[in-house]
FIVEX-92408 format. One record per residue: y, x, z of N, C-alpha, C, O in turn. Coordinates in steps of 0.001 Angstrom, whole numbers, padded with zeros to 6 digits, always signed. Each point is the difference from the previous one (the first is absolute). Layout:
% residues N
YXZYXZYXZYXZ;...
***
This chain:
% residues 365
-024367+005868-012308+001467-000014-000017+000535-001364-000427+001185-000136-000304;-002063-000881+000281+000410-001322-000458+001130-000554+000842+000908-000646-000523;-000956+000898+001849+001033-000520+000885+001369+000577-000324+001022-000608+000318;-000996+001787-000956+001265+000644-000346+000387-000248-001448+001188-000042-000321;-002164-000122-000555+000277-000194-001429+000804-001253-000282+000754-000059-000971;-000920-000953+001832+000717-001259-000213+001436+000056+000509+000768-000942-000197;-000409+002027+000842+001354+000137+000534+000980+000371-001107-000319+000797-000883;+001502-001377+000938+001055+000372-000947+000766+001222+000482+000380+000859-000796;-000156-000787+002094+000687+001155+000592-000695+000362+001300-000090-000819+000914;-000398+002043-000834-000792+000470+001134+000706+001150+000708+000440+000958-000636;-000335-001062+001952+000493+001099+000831-001188+000602+000725-000741-000710+000680;+000552+002027-000823-001114+000701+000647+000561+000975+001016+000804+000869-000337;-001235-001019+001589+000444+000928+001042-001073+001053+000239-001162-000327+000244;+001563+001600-000318-000904+001141+000191+000362+000694+001305+001141+000425+000181;-002090-000307+000716+000237+000692+001260-000187+001502-000116-000655+000490-000921;+001233+000229+001858-000087+001463-000017-001434+000498+000048-000345+000969-000677;-000498-001627+001475-001371+000457+000170-000796-000091-001295-000971+000735-000183;+001373-001632-000720-000694-000125-001278+000462+001057-000990-000782+000478-000822;+002040-000119+000903+000606+000887-000989-000100+001474+000373-000078+000862-000875;+000081-000572+002178+000037+001384+000471-001223+000287+000864-000317-000770+000906;-000370+001877-001186-001161+000408+000786+000448+000352+001415+000889+000831+000186;-001503-001461+000803+000433+000178+001388-000252+001403+000533+000707+000459+000897;-001707+000224-001443-000335+001335+000500+000851+001091-000640+000467+000912+000682;-000271-001010-001986+000730+001055-000709+001474-000322-000221+000805+000894-000259;-000457-002166+000361+001378-000396-000253+000376+000044-001474+001178-000064-000350;-002185+000173-000510+000260+000070-001441-000254-001352-000660-000673-000864+000561;+001212+000702-001735-000123-001233-000750-001445-000203-000473-000655+000945-000441;+000170-002179+000538-001333-000350-000521+000162-000316-001493+000094-001160-000402;-000065+002209-000391+000355-000133-001408-000994-000856-000776+000407-000810-000833;-001702+000975+001090-001003-000786-000721+000151-001487+000314-000093-000846-000890;+000324+000543+002158+000185-001405+000387+001237-000576-000681-000033-001123-000503;+001122+001888+000487+001240-000472-000616-000204-000190-001503+000541-000942-000580;-001305+001815-000048-000270-000142-001437-000769-001288-000281+000245-000666-001006;-001173+000318+001893-000763-001241-000191+000896-001215+000220-000147-001012-000686;+001059+001105+001623+000962-001092+000214+000862-000189-001239+000270-001129-000411;+000160+002238-000181+000827-000070-001203-000742-000700-001131+000599-000773-000747;-001895+001036+000615-000799-000678-001020-000039-001504+000254+000081-000798-000933;-000206+000420+002204-000019-001425+000358+001334-000663-000338+000039-001106-000539;+001046+001796+000862+001332-000544-000278+000191-000189-001504+000526-001020-000447;-000959+002014-000323+000124-000091-001454-000792-001183-000549+000458-000690-000911;-001645+000456+001464-000825-001118-000441+000665-001331+000298-000009-000903-000837;+000582+000779+002019+000697-001235+000370+001194-000245-000909+000233-001123-000447;+000515+002172+000180+001185-000146-000846-000394-000422-001422+000697-000798-000627;-001793+001326+000130-000459-000392-001332-000376-001477-000039+000065-000637-001051;-000456+000101+002201-000338-001408+000091+001200-000893+000234-000139-001218+000109;+001328+001824-000031+001219-000786+000157+000535-000104+001409+000959-000734+000238;-001550+001449+000707+000462-000040+001389+001024+001102+000262-000269+001174-000253;+001428-001549+000753+000984+000987+000431-000427+000552+001361-000455-000750+000863;+000602+002060-000675-000467+000638+001230+001134+000774+000654+000708+000769-000651;-000551-000986+001948+000946+000751+000825-000806+000676+001102-000829-000642+000645;+001064+001923-000429-000730+000740+001034+000936+000322+001157+001057+000604-000188;-001459-001015+001384+000712+000376+001222-000857+001048+000689-001090-000302+000486;+001577+001520-000443-000848+001114+000418+000537+000751+001214+001165+000394+000049;-002045-000211+000920+000253+000935+001087-000400+001390-000486-000442+000165-001136;+000598+000817+001994-000483+001333-000325+001027+001102-000014-000360+001177-000002;+001649-001533-000010+001010+001054-000105+000006+000902+001241+000143+001218-000115;-000297-001813+001287+000010+000813+001232-001253+000865+000066+000071+001177+000355;-001228-001767-000701-001248+000754+000040+000037+001189-000952-000495+001077+000335;+001077-001260-001518+000103+001102-000954+001055+001016+000424-000200+001208-000134;+001313-001700+000641+001100+000881+000365-000280+000871+001201+000457+001141+000058;-001200-001658+000900-000263+000793+001209-000860+001219-000326+000105+001033+000661;-000961-001155-001689-000822+001149-000387+000874+001067-000649-000162+001190+000273;+001089-001614-001134+000893+000960-000655+000848+000734+001033+000238+001202-000120;+000214-001933+001129+000862+000584+001035-000795+000668+001112+000577+000586+000916;-001915-000674-000997-000878+000607+001002+000323-000514+001401+000067+000769+000959;+000133-002082-000861+000273-000620+001295-001302-000180+000765-001051-000148-000624;+001082+000156+001947-001231-000072+000811-000683-001359-000125+000623-000991-000381;-001923+000963+000712-000732-001256+000036+000526-000867+001142+000700+000477+000894;-001044-001731-000944+000437-000903+001060+001296-000706-000366+000477+000071-001133;+000072-000751+002122+001222-000766-000211+001185+000921-000285+000148+001055+000617;+000679-001472-001552+001223+000738-000321+001194-000696+000616-000027-001207+000240;+001067+001966+000012+001254-000610+000445+000610-000761-001169-000403+000188-001147;+001364-001038+001436+000647-000766-001063+000612+000933-001033-000121-000230-001203;+000788+001299+001683+000649+000930-000915-001023+000728-000866+000238+000227-001187;-001382+000140+001781-001044+000659-000775-000596-000952-001040-000285+000401-001128;+000101-001661+001519-000527-000992-000939+000948-000201-001172-000434-000113-001146;+001724+000069+001438+000990-000172-001062+000008+001198-000943+000095-000157-001217;-000194+001351+001789-000025+001209-000825-001258+000038-000862+000060+000336-001183;-001204-000684+001784-001249-000015-000752+000050-001031-001125-000496+000250-001099;+001098-001414+001377+000124-001041-001022+000858+000464-001163-000311-000273-001160;+001402+000983+001475+000906+000471-001051-000712+000960-000942+000195-000054-001214;-001022+000933+001776-000737+000968-000826-001166-000679-000708-000230+000224-001188;-000503-001054+001923-001187-000633-000556+000291-001044-001058-000839-000268-000860;+002029-000326+000917+000340-001039-000962-000015+000534-001432-000384-000705-000933;+000808+001957+000775-000006+000621-001327-001422+000146-000505-000293-000316-001153;-000588+000795+002015-001397+000171-000394-000658-001345-000292-000789-000117-000937;+001113-000897+001738-000598-001314-000169+000366-000599-001356-000861-000508-000719;+002144+000572+000382+000455-000550-001282-000638+000752-001165-000412-000602-000992;+000337+001927+001125-000588+000814-001073-001492-000311-000169-000514-000011-001118;-000171-000241+002234-001434-000288-000054-000270-001276-000795-000900-000034-000840;+001676-001010+001103-000192-001251-000735+000402+000155-001461-000654-000541-000892;+001715+001270+000656+000432+000231-001380-001097+000716-000791-000303-000364-001136;-000280+001382+001756-001047+000779-000655-001254-000837-000237-000634+000112-001049;+000275-000948+002021-001222-000790-000110+000119-001105-001043-000980-000312-000677;+002162-000285+000534+000168-001139-000901+000437+000395-001410-000159-000780-000940;+000705+001978+000788+000490+000445-001310-001070+000001-001088+000300-000392-001128;-001549+000817+001415-001025-000016-001057-000278-001400-000555-000570-000140-001082;+000972-000888+001824-000199-001378-000451+001275-000567-000634+000131-001207-000199;+000805+002112-000112+001281-000383-000601+000757-000996+000871+000639-000925-000502;-000719+001130+001804+000706-000855+000954+001154+000787+000611-000202+001050+000610;+001399-001568-000780+001189+000611+000597+000142-000494+001429-000192-001184+000278;+000529+002093+000625+000183-000362+001406+001461+000140+000410+000774+000729-000620;-000421-001443+001674+001342+000097+000575-000134+000012+001518-000845-000699+000560;+001667+001482+000095-000030+000064+001457+001094-000896+000574+001160+000089-000400;-001539-000950+001341+000960-000867+000682-000172+000198+001497-001090-000214+000531;+002145+000617+000153-000018+000165+001450+000782-001136+000633+001177-000195-000307;-001816-000547+001178+000641-001146+000638-000300+000021+001494-000769+000832+000482;+001386-001758+000238-000301-000205+001411-000271-001486+000208+000380-000830-000827;-001028+000504+001918-000280-001400+000301+001280-000810+000146+000007-001207-000240;+001085+001877+000636+001259-000698+000205+000681-000402-001311+000897-000843+000004;-001313+001434-001112+000644-000309-001278-000096-001478-000347+000901-000547-000636;-001980-000100+001045-000175-001407-000337+000930-000897+000796+000193-001161-000362;+000392+001680+001452+000890-000812+000818+001420-000046-000558+000767-000908+000322;-000416+001881-001155+001339+000045-000590-000082-000592-001405-000684+000546-000865;+001382-001665+000635-000164-000710-001261+000443+000823-001202-000626-000057-001058;+001704+000823+001216+000466+000794-001132-001020+001073-000361-000334+000178-001171;-000154+000529+002169-001002+001030-000254-001295-000627-000507-000686+000574-000846;+000356-001759+001369-001201-000698-000433+000075-000333-001487-000955+000227-000742;+002092-000767+000313+000160-000367-001399-000001+001227-000901-000585-000022-001083;+001237+001091+001528+000018+001229-000799-001411+000576-000156-000402+000416-001087;-000338-000402+002204-001365+000528-000050-000886-000879-000871-000828+000506-000757;+000999-001819+000861-000794-000928-000802+000283+000185-001487-000921+000015-000817;+002205+000124+000470+000361+000185-001402-000578+001305-000546-000491+000044-001128;+000553+001016+001935-000559+001285-000429-001505-000103-000211-000531+000488-000997;-000157-001133+001952-001446-000149-000101-000389-000800-001235-000922+000378-000723;+001615-001470+000484-000315-000843-001157+000255+000737-001312-000760-000144-000959;+001835+000936+000922+000300+000760-001209-001073+001043-000271-000434+000161-001141;+000003+000551+002180-001049+001011-000165-001294-000634-000509-000638+000522-000915;+000259-001643+001508-001230-000667-000416+000098-000495-001440-000969+000077-000755;+002146-000587+000376+000177-000487-001371-000070+001134-001013-000325-000222-001167;+000632+001440+001613-000057+001171-000871-001379+000663+000018-000195+001046-000619;-000757-001650+001326-001351+000536+000040-000199+001138+000976-000980+000738-000106;+001891-000578+001058-000074+001086+000981-000799-000462+001218+000079-001164+000392;-000841+002066+000201-000688-000267+001259+000796+000626+001144-000003+001222+000147;+000687-002037+000671+000787+000546+001108-000900+000525+001122-001005-000619+000349;+001384+001763+000201-000659+000568+001182+000993-000140+001151+001042+000655+000013;-001368-001501+000941+000935-000346+001070-000452+000627+001312-001192+000046+000307;+002154+000429+000450-000288+000520+001332+001181-000288+000897+001128-000144-000470;-001388+000059+001759+001095-000166+000944+000783+001305+000072-000578+001085-000046;+001880-001201+000157+000855+001188+000034-000042+000617+001393+000932-000141+000791;-002036+000830-000510-000211+000572+001334+001012+001080+000352+000189+000306+001177;+000460+000272-002172+000932+001100+000289+001245-000483+000727+000703+000809+000606;-000408-002115-000649+001179-000503+000700-000375-001046+001042+000857-000742+000479;-002153+000683-000126-000447-000983+000983+000656+000257+001345+000094+001145+000444;+000359-002209+000205+000622+000134+001307-000968-000333+001124+000196+000438+001133;-001245-001213-001432-001021-000318+000985-001167+000954-000178-000126+000667-001027;-000718-000613+002034-001187+000849-000082-000857-000449-001170-000220-001196-000193;-000268+002161-000596-000849-000320-001142-001380-000386+000535-000667+000801+000656;+000246-002040-000944-001214-000542+000590-001061-000246-001063+000330-000293-001149;-001566+000405+001512-001100-000338-000889+000081-001495-000335+000247-000834+000871;-000457+000523-002131-000029-001391-000412+001291-000529-000554+000013-001112-000529;+001090+001853+000620+001265-000495-000524-000108-000356-001478+000619-000965-000449;-001391+001726-000307-000111-000258-001433-000825-001248-000311+000045-000500-001124;-000790-000006+002095-000639-001297-000189+001072-001078-000135-000019-000791-000943;+000941+000766+001880+001079-000978-000046+000914+000269-001184+000492-000928-000642;-000269+002198+000361+000844+000349-001142-000620-000511-001300+000712-000500-000871;-002024+000620+000738-000674-000488-001203+000211-001500-000159+000234-000488-001105;-000318-000234+002207+000221-001449-000062+001439-000307-000388+000253-000916-000782;+000692+001683+001329+001404-000194-000347+000235+000297-001482+000749-000715-000665;-001379+001752+000157+000127+000349-001419-000595-001102-000864+000547-000334-001051;-001673-000233+001493-000618-001098-000739+000950-001191-000085+000111-000637-001048;+000567+000340+002140+000984-001090+000004+001157+000351-000925+000447-000830-000792;+000029+002054+000896+001116+000465-000818-000310-000128-001494+000844-000445-000777;-002043+000832+000388-000374+000011-001408-000515-001347-000491-000213-000184-001198;+000012-000760+002118-000573-001275-000393-001463+000129-000382-000488-000741-000853;-000220+001685+001481-001410+000239-000305-000862-001158+000501+000356-000676+000965;-001484+000456-001626-000900-001056+000449-001190+000538+000789-000756-000777+000585;+000578+002124-000563-001088+000603+000756+000459+001309+000619+000682+000799-000642;-001061-000589+001893+000280+001259+000698-001311+000492+000599-000643-000717+000767;+000251+001929-001112-001256+000581+000472+000284+001164+000937+000675+000960-000373;-001196-001051+001592+000122+001090+000966-001323+000749+000030-000979-000490+000562;+000943+001675-001160-001201+000826+000042-000067+000689+001348+000958+000652+000415;-002080-000792+000267-000109+000409+001392-001284+000777+000225-000699+000358-000948;+000395-000098+002227-001265+000655+000338-001013-001012+000531-001059+000387+000493;+001372-001668-000588-000941-001073+000323+000031-001022-001132+000941-000033-000792;-001970-000794+000724-000117-000945-001104+000550-001385+000338-000391-000995-000610;+001288+000939+001571+000648-001271+000294+000030-000312+001485-000183+000876+000846;+000414-002130-000555+000152-000467+001381-001333-000545+000516-000705-000723-000703;+000376+001086+001945-001202-000492+000676+000397-000814+001227+001098+000156+000535;-001990-001012-000106+000258-000786+001204+000100+000888+001230+000712-000314+000954;-001438+001427-000991+000064+001009+001060-000189+001367-000649-000252+000103-001201;+000378+000934+002009-000195+001348-000524-001473+000194-000362-000853+000000+000887;+000539+000166-002184-001407+000142-000409-000641+001285+000505-001226+000103+000041;+002037+000877+000345-000543+001248+000534-000491-000175+001435-000778+000808+000508;+001246-001875+000134-000389-000260+001388-000982-001159+000090-000965+000042+000763;+001223-001070-001548-000840-001195+000034-000646-000210-001366+000687-000327-000968;-001994+000511+000888-000707-000143-001275-000018-001445-000485-000312-000257-001163;+000640-000682+002036+000035-001411-000384+001359-000419-000555+000197-001163-000352;+000722+002091+000274+001331-000332-000527-000133-000480-001438-000759+000564-000789;+001495-001595+000465-000079-000594-001334+001193+000400-000850+001148-000021+000445;-001456+000387-001686+001049+000343-000956+000601-001284-000564-000723-000935-000346;+002046+000898+000258+000700-001167-000531+000368+000269-001454+000812+000880-000286;-001403-001630-000623+000258+000204-001416+001312-000625-000430+000741+000577-000795;-000458-001755+001320+001230-000715-000352+000681-000513+001253-000638-000537+000906;+001949+000717-000876+000824-000543+001083+001027-000916-000644+000900+000463-000701;-001034-001763+000939+000899-000968-000633+001329-000099+000711+001006-000375-000602;-000993+000713+001900+001236-000094+000786-000075+000984+001158-001057+000176+000607;+002175+000460-000303+000036+000958+001104+000325-000759+001282+001151-000352+000254;-002164+000114+000531+000120-000739+001252+000041+000972+001180-000247+001193-000180;+000554-001683+001378-000057+000879+001182-001378+000619+000191-000114+001119+000500;-000933-001840-000895-001355+000538+000122-000194+001188-000938-000621+000997+000366;+001155-001113-001569-000088+001113-000953+000779+001198+000525-000474+001134-000080;+001649-001374+000608+000804+001097+000548-000709+000672+001155+000091+001218+000157;-000805-001998+000663-000718+000566+001139-001119+000927-000450-000300+000988+000671;-000320-001306-001808-001065+000852-000528+000513+001382-000385-000756+000971-000003;+002040-000887-000321+000582+001268-000448+000635+000790+001134+000578+001061-000238;-000674-001555+001460+000664+000682+001112-000576+001384+000198-001139+000264-000387;+001925+000630+000992-000421+001386+000201-001355+000053+000701-000249-000722+000965;-000606+001583-001468-001306+000172+000595-001085-000766-000729-001186+000252+000215;+001574-001186-001077-000992-000791-000709-000081+000343-001478-000969-000362-000668;+001951+001040+000162+000067+000183-001449-000851+001144-000516-000403-000015-001162;+000121+001004+001994-000721+001172-000476+000900+000986-000698-000474+001021-000499;+001782-001305+000452+000963+000904-000627+000797+000715+001065-000235-000174+001196;+001190+000989-001646+000920+000631+000928+000794-001079+000717+000040-001145-000449;+000582+001496+001542+000739-000973+000798+000991-000756-000871+000821+000605-000690;-000901-001911+000724+000923-000824-000761-000367-000149-001455+000685-000721-000725;-001758+001385+000255-000321-000012-001412-000231-001381-000566+000649-000382-000975;-001574-000392+001572-000279-001338-000509+001121-000969+000366+000245-000972-000714;+000426+001236+001814+001117-000856+000388+001077+000003-001077+000504-001056-000383;-000152+002241-000104+001033+000075-001033-000481-000622-001308+000806-000516-000775;-002115+000562+000526-000528-000621-001213+000100-001526+000074+000270-000657-001005;-000486+000109+002178+000165-001448+000173+001471-000371-000145+000328-001032-000585;+000557+001873+001117+001430-000236-000177+000359+000018-001482+000774-000834-000471;-001341+001787-000256+000247+000089-001443-000539-001233-000709+000633-000523-000917;-001812+000057+001347-000593-001188-000612+000878-001222+000200+000119-000834-000897;+000492+000722+002058+000892-001136+000257+001221+000059-000915+000399-001012-000576;+000196+002206+000446+001164+000164-000869-000342-000382-001433+000736-000741-000652;-001855+001254+000176-000399-000230-001391-000377-001448-000250+000473-000608-000961;-001317+000050+001812-000505-001352-000242+001107-001040+000049-000012-000958-000773;+000974+001140+001679+001101-000950+000087+000906+000073-001223+000738-000944-000284;-000790+002061-000442+000786+000150-001224-000809-000346-001245+000451+000229-001123;-001653-000783+001323-000800-000410-001140-000853+001090-000607-000417-000112-001153;+000151+001160+001902-000772+001139-000501-001299+000125+000777+000020+000026+001231;-001148+000053-001926-001279+000234+000664-000071+001448+000454+000448+000900-000709;-001013-000673+001897-000140+001369+000503-001465+000285+000275-000696-000802+000623;+000234+001963-001098-001384+000409+000165-000063+001293+000799+000838+000887-000166;-001839-000789+001036-000290+001230+000729-001376+000470-000444-000979-000734+000132;+000896+001945-000655-001272+000513-000510-000146+001477+000326+000990+000701+000213;-002221-000240-000175-000267+001413+000228+000253+000769-001284-000414-000425-001079;+001099+001565+001199+000415+000680-001215-000310+001474-000073+000572+000696-000838;-001466-000183+001690-000224+001446+000031-000888+000494-001140+000054+001183-000335;-000862-002044-000267-000890+000423-001085+000765+000069-001316+001062-000610-000127;-001589+001349-000863+000659+000062-001303+000122-001382-000633-000774-000907+000307;+001743+000764-001181+000285-001268-000683+000139-001150+001000-000757-000969-000061;+001716+001070+000974+000141-001008+001054+000392-001380-000507-000192-000993+000703;+000741+000914-001919+000365-001307-000553-001149-000576-000824-000392-001151+000197;-000142+001943-001112-001090-000472-000856-001267-000276+000794-000768-000898-000343;+000547+001670+001406-001213-000147+000796+000283-000656+001352-000751+000197+000955;+001822-000969-000873+000344-000632+001272-001130-000923+000451-000414-000897-000736;-000068+001122+001927-001106-000790+000518+000470-001110+000915+000980-000688-000284;-001690+000525+001383+000318-001072+000940+001410+000183+000557+000426+001119+000285;+000276-002211-000136+001379+000074+000451+000393-001317+000676-000731-000988-000070;+001862+000991+000705+000561-001225+000579+001214-000403-000814+000874+000821-000277;-000824-002090-000107+001126-000527-000767+000758-001028+000827-000574-000966+000503;+001870+001196-000376+000892-000948+000669+000673-000833-001091+000701+000536-000858;-000916-001827+000900+000465-000880-001071+001515-000185+000051+000581-000067+001083;+000058-000015-002246+001441-000289-000037+000258-001443+000418-000818-000885-000250;+001955+000660+000883+000339-001345+000453+000750-000794-001067+000195-001208+000138;+000220+001887-001191+000650-000651-001140-000051+001008-001148-000693+001010+000114;+001407-001254-001216+000078+001025-001025+001297+000788+000197+000946-000521+000590;-000885+001785-001081+001159+000867+000277+001336-000602-000414+000979+000095+000741;-000931-000712-001914+001265-000538-000484+000467-001156+000857+001184-000101+000319;-002115-000781+000063+000363-001145+000836+000480+000458+001369+000957-000551+000545;-001626+001563+000008+000406+000511+001309+001392+000607-000060+000802-000187+000915;-000512+000915-001988+001330+000609-000149+001069-001070-000170+001082+000106+000578;-001378-001132-001365+000960-001074-000208+000288-000720+001313+001143-000365+000273;-002176+000159+000537+000193-000658+001294+000876+000846+000912+000820-000532+000749;-000995+001852-000811+000808+000921+000807+001467-000092-000395+000878-000030+000862;-000613-000014-002160+001387-000086-000478+000605-001362+000352+001152-000084+000427;-001934-000972-000611+000500-001352+000261+000390-000203+001450+000874-000812+000302;-001520+001550+000603+000279-000156+001431+001271+000724+000442+000454-000186+001129;+000120+001002-002000+001195+000760+000357+001257-000874-000035+000097-000937-000793;+000833+001249+001642+001286-000691+000016+000964+000721-000946+000273+001185+000190;+000249-001885-001209+000911+000651-000955+001245+000553+000679+000547-000603+000924;-000115+001759-001404+001205+000632+000548+001200-000154-000928+001074+000545+000253;-001275-001289-001319+001082-000250-000937-000488-000951-001066-001171-000378-000014;+002066-000013-000884-000367-000901-001095+000494+000558-001327+001038+000658-000073;-001805-000937-000964+000373+000392-001350-000078-001246-000880-001060-000610-000140;+002197+000242-000448+000038-001146-000906-000379+000458-001400+000441+001057-000453;-001257-001851-000230-000477+000371-001328+000353-001095-001009+000257-001142+000379;-000248+001495-001650+000314-000986-001031-001265-000721-000468-001104+000304+000453;+001280-001268-001370-001117-000810-000459-001057+000833-000722-001196-000264+000119;+001644+001266-000862-000945+000857-000705-000890+000766+000951-001205+000115-000224;+001793+000412+001289-000769+000739+000994-000959-000934+000733-001134+000375+000299;+001597-001602-000008-000870-000977+000664-001242-000274-000845-001118-000019+000514;+001324-000194-001812-001129-000255-000890-000950+001194-000042-001219-000174-000036;+001777+001389+000039-000827+001210-000044-000844+000131+001270-001176+000358-000063;+001788-000652+001219-000733+000104+001265-001136-001008+000046-001086+000308+000492;+001329-001510-001003-001046-001028+000012-001152+000379-000920-001103-000531+000132;+001352+001442-001058-001044+000501-000894-000688+001249+000546-000838+000607-000667;+001210-000233+001899-000641+001149+000637+000614+001338-000320-000650+001032+000163;+001897-001025-000618+000656+001252-000354+000861+000524+001144+000264-000718+000965;+000171+001968-001075+000851+000629+001001+001448-000427-000180+000374-000527-001048;+000442+000757+002079+001427-000311-000078+000761+001234-000469-000025+001046+000649;+000706-001188-001797+000823+001075-000539+001459-000221+000370+000406-001139+000230;+000393+002202-000167+001422-000139+000363+000753-000984-000892+000930-000661+000462;-001317+000555-001727+000725-000861-000942-000003-001454+000428+000906-000749-000367;-001903+000330+001135-000099-001402+000395+000704-000348+001286-000091-001137+000461;+000802+002099+000141+000670-000230+001283+001443-000454-000241+000725+000590-000802;-000323-001654+001515+001378-000489-000118+000853+000366+001207+001210+000184-000136;-001820-000073+001319+000760+000396+001184-000941+000496+001088-001196-000293-000010;+001757+001050+000950-000767+000587+001103+000722-000274+001313+001208+000219+000101;-001937-000696+000903+000595-000299+001312-000766+000726+001094-001210+000203-000101;+001936+000190+001156-000626+000642+001144-000033+001505-000110+000430+000576-000999;-000948+000057+002043-000144+001452+000041-001471+000327+000205-000600-000395+001000;+000037+001102-001933-001414+000356+000105-000224+001373-000616+000792+000468-000818;-001872+000160+001222-000348+001324-000509-001182-000067-000939-000568-001069-000223;+000204+002194-000317-001160+000070-000877-001256-000361+000788-000213+000470+001117;-000599-001306-001723-001235-000418+000651+000149-001217+000885-000996-000501+000521;+002220+000008-000333+000216-001186+000837-000331-001272-000777+000118-000028-001225;-000531-001021+001932-000269-001280-000657+001296-000755-000300+000913-000029+000825;-000839-000572-001996+001157-000814-000382-000503-001298-000608-001091-000049-000569;+001899-001010+000692-000325-001292-000593+000630-000083-001386+001119+000472-000202;-001826-001065-000747+000495-000159-001360+000367-001464-000209-000822-000895+000197;+002084+000664-000605+000554-001348-000106+000242-000353-001463+000601+000780-000738;-001069-001953+000318+000164-000461-001376+001397-000599-000193+000710-000227+000980;-000305-000031-002230+001307-000616-000251+000180-001354+000700+001132-000397+000281;-002222-000313+000002+000086-001290+000681+000059+000137+001508+000089-001000+000712;-000139+002239-000212+000061+000241+001441-001346+000037+000683-000057+000071+001227;-001028-000115-001976-001343+000019+000572-000442+001437+000263+000221+000893-000818;-000852-000688+001977-000600+001306+000291-001351+000039-000688-000933-000702+000390;+000841+001537-001423-001209+000025-000812-001005+001045+000452-001195-000133-000260;+001679+001186+000945-000910+001085+000355+000607+000882+001081+001199-000037+000275;-002083+000836+000330+000406+001084+000899-000606+001283-000547-001169+000030-000386;+001970+001027+000355-000504+001257-000552+000573+001201+000708+001015-000092+000691;-001676+001227-000869+000469+001263+000577+000812+000735-001062-000522+000373-001050;+001794-000173+001337+000895+000586-000988-000119+001513-000053-000247+000656+001013;+000428-000113-002212-000056+001448-000192+001389+000636+000069+000148+001211-000161;+000850-002033+000399+001380+000511+000081+000709-000593+001211-000360-001079+000471;+001366+001783+000029+000801-000513+001097+000899-001134-000500+000102-000242-001203;+000554-000454+002155+000911-001082-000382+001144+000536-000849+000374-000612-001001;+000183+001750+001397+001125+000583-000745-000429+000396-001403+000733-000236-000961;-001911+000834+000831-000501+000392-001319-000298-001234-000853+000263-000013-001203;-000813-001020+001840-000322-001225-000733+001255-000643-000575-000022-000532-001111;+001118+000580+001867+001257-000573-000493+000516+000772-001217+000557-000584-000930;-000751+001897+000954+000494+000825-001102-000765-000247-001294+000577+000065-001086;-001863-000346+001196-000808-000146-001214-000270-001456-000354-000675-000276-000992;+001191-000664+001788-000225-001422-000269+000525-000371-001385+001134+000325-000350;-001965-001004-000431+000382-000430-001343-000106+001080-001059+000255-000260-001176;-000620+001449+001568-000084+001131-000936-001412+000152-000556-000966-000474+000598;+000856+001124-001725-001290+000349-000558-000597+001159+000796+000731+000791+000596;-002052-000696-000589-000659+001077+000747+000409+001371-000513-000009+000977+000750;+000369-000902-002030+000428+001283-000573+001352+000447+000533+000378+001160-000166;+000363-002076+000810+001319+000337+000549-000069+000503+001435+001015+000427+000551;-002200-000470+000065-000120+000343+001421+000480+001421+000275+000740+000232+000956;-001151+000708-001780+000384+001394+000238+001506+000178-000085+000577+000753+000785;+000067-001431-001723+001456+000092-000136+000707-000583+001214+000982+000565+000481;-001479-001695+000015+000653-000684+001116-000234+000691+001340+000895+000037+000844;-002093+000508-000647-000348+000556+001304+000033+001528+000047+000026+000592+001080;-000027+000037-002241+000018+001459-000024-001365+000630+000065-000116+001224+000059;-000927-002041-000070-001366+000529-000044-000883-001008-000725+000340-001180-000094;-001456+001642-000409-000906-000852-000753-000921-000729+000955-000975+000573+000485;+001277-001834-000210-000809-000782+000920-001124-000723-000710-000252+000229-001183;-000420-001100+001910-001087-000773-000570+000549-001191-000762+001033-000560+000368;-001725+000173-001433+000492-001055-000880+000089-001344+000698+000960-000739-000215;-001928+000407+001039-000024-001291+000683+000657+000115+001368-000247+000951+000741;+001083-001924-000417+000593-000025+001334-001034-000446+001022-000036+000519+001115;-000807-001480-001491-001135-000407+000824-001215-000120-000909-000005-000800-000935;-001019+001593+001209-001214-000048-000818-000814-001237+000365+000025-000451+001145;-000727-000080-002097-000767-001220+000216-001046+000161+001101-000333-000976+000672;-000202+002205-000471-000982+000229+001053+000628-000036+001380-000701-000140+001001;+002028+000266-000943+000720-000022+001277+000728-001319+000199+000990-000055+000730;-001468-001014-001371+000695-001285+000012-001008-001133+000173-001102+000043-000548;+001496-001056+001318-000820-001185+000151+000852-001229-000294+001065-000174+000592;-001534-000688-001511+000728-001208-000371-000222-001074+001055+000529-001105-000122;
***
């Protein structure tokens, strides 16, 4: 588990086939108990763990006595709604003996495209992790508008890793990584231990028919690897069907990060075009240069029209643009709380908002 022990924040993706017995449709309780032991061990070593888990549809279809084979979209949504309860309870039960509190988070791949929802989800995730909670994340299949496809949670895991600023994302699979060809067909196929860059040749190796997985299985994993690596997160593909899939992780493929998570996020923010400007006083300027967040008290004026999660430019008393950041308040709200103490936010806005108008993690100088 050395490859995981050095991680500060780890996202682990669990597929349905690992969690649910394919013949009986029941939970693999012993396997889940061993996973819980691994998670507890990692947490004791200082690693934060987030689990992205499939399985709600597989569990729900058994409860609803739905037929084998492909389900309609409506049946899949119904099965997910029922199975989601069982899935959350299963993780809660497995992790409770280790004094680990769990939380259920339902998201969609589209959440990362909306800046306001992205910031809200990021703040929630960071708060849960700071409180010692292990989030259990799943795609909100009950409201999916597109056909539910195998492999979606691979990409979702990568998106969650970006959202949480994780440095490692592990996709537990039914194969031990990427091969040059399908090892079930060609015995000369070579296993790739490390992938430094995702090239067209690497993508070709994952094309349908070569991966040994279900249709699109390895393709979506390569897509996930690209998402993660470009955000500064290493992504690993490993076989996970045996007990203790983390502690006993064997041969795997590692896709190297192209930068570190914080640098990648800062570059993403810096590339945005500001939708407004916020003038700050000398005290706020000094605080920002020391790596602190922007509080309402340091704001002298607000220009433009922007919403929550939009990028804004921060202007010093001398007229210099010192930073770009993602604001947690709209332009109208920012004007109301400008120059005020954070304790006055609830009085001015009618609700208890966040203390910082722009958090330091959402700002680049």
